[in-house]
C-alpha positions, -999 to +999 in steps of 0.1 A: +391-642+545+362-664+535+338-641+553+353-610+536+349-627+502+313-636+510+305-600+520+321-587+487+301-612+466+269-603+484+276-567+479+281-572+441+248-591+440+230-563+459+243-535+436+235-554+405+198-548+412+201-510+406+195-500+369+220-479+350+209-446+337+214-427+304+236-396+301+204-376+295+190-388+328+223-380+345+221-344+332+184-342+344+193-354+378+222-329+380+199-300+372+175-313+398+202-315+425+216-281+418+183-262+412+156-279+433+139-258+459+124-289+474+150-307+495+132-341+493+133-339+455+170-330+455+178-359+479+158-383+457+178-373+427+211-377+446+200-412+457+191-422+422+224-410+409+243-428+436+224-461+432+229-461+394+267-457+398+276-481+427+292-504+401+316-475+394+331-478+429+338-515+423+354-506+389+377-480+406+386-506+433+404-527+407+432-500+405+439-507+442+440-545+443+478-546+444+479-523+475+453-545+493+476-575+491+504-557+509+510-567+545+516-531+554+479-523+547+453-528+574+423-520+553+400-545+536+383-545+502+350-537+518+365-508+537+378-493+504+344-498+489+328-479+518+353-451+513+347-451+476+309-449+482+315-418+504+335-403+474+305-412+451+281-395+475+301-363+476+305-364+438+267-368+433+260-338+454+285-315+436+281-328+400+272-303+374+265-319+340+268-286+321+297-263+327+310-232+310+345-235+294+348-202+277+364-170+290+346-138+300+350-121+266+336-150+246+302-165+247+306-195+270+306-229+253+285-256+269+300-291+273+282-321+286+302-341+312+295-377+321+291-383+358+315-413+357+343-390+345+338-367+375+330-393+401+360-416+393+383-389+405+364-383+437+361-421+444+398-428+437+409-398+458+389-410+487+403-446+483+439-433+481+433-413+513+419-444+531+449-465+520+473-438+531+457-436+565+453-473+569+490-482+568+513-492+597+539-468+584+530-435+568+538-433+531+542-399+516+515-390+491+540-385+463+549-422+464+514-431+453+517-408+424+551-422+415+537-458+417+507-448+395+530-431+369+553-462+369+523-485+363+510-462+334+545-463+318+546-501+322+513-504+303+525-479+276+559-494+270+555-530+280+588-550+282+607-522+264+605-498+294+640-490+306+653-474+337+665-444+316+629-437+305+616-441+341+642-418+354+635-392+328+597-393+331+597-394+369+626-369+372+644-389+400+680-401+406+692-437+402+690-443+439+655-430+443+644-450+412+657-482+428+638-475+460+606-467+441+608-498+420+614-519+451+586-503+470+561-504+441+565-542+440+561-547+477+537-518+484+560-508+513+578-474+513+616-477+518+626-452+545 
């Protein structure tokens, strides 16, 4: 475990050397990636966007710490970071800072989108998939969404969260709610 901690700390030190970029620079890189005719120029833009956002993967990792402590999970923190980095690379290649959100009859409106908003979804999706595949026992995908929703409700309601509210929001029976509560605490799906 000490070696894993050392590798994680070393990784944090390494990524701290990459500077962050402004939203304007993100948009410029996005245009270069999508429109560049020179492949080397596009790859350089992808690389800069990835390096500037490596900290985002570590930020997203915090949402998965409780899953990593489960004995049912065979994946390490550095494995999840690697999966998150793959999600970040995919997001960098597909990111479009300007998108049209009008319909065909109206003149399209332009909205600027931050890369972090888009990339977080790609990173977390990749991490969820890695956790799902890295378990001794397969856990259905919908359990992860239940656990996430339960966590969100706990943050919103605090100590006042009742089983009735959970049942209504999750749309489950008493029996299923009991199993979900038990499995969310242990990180193990009750079969």
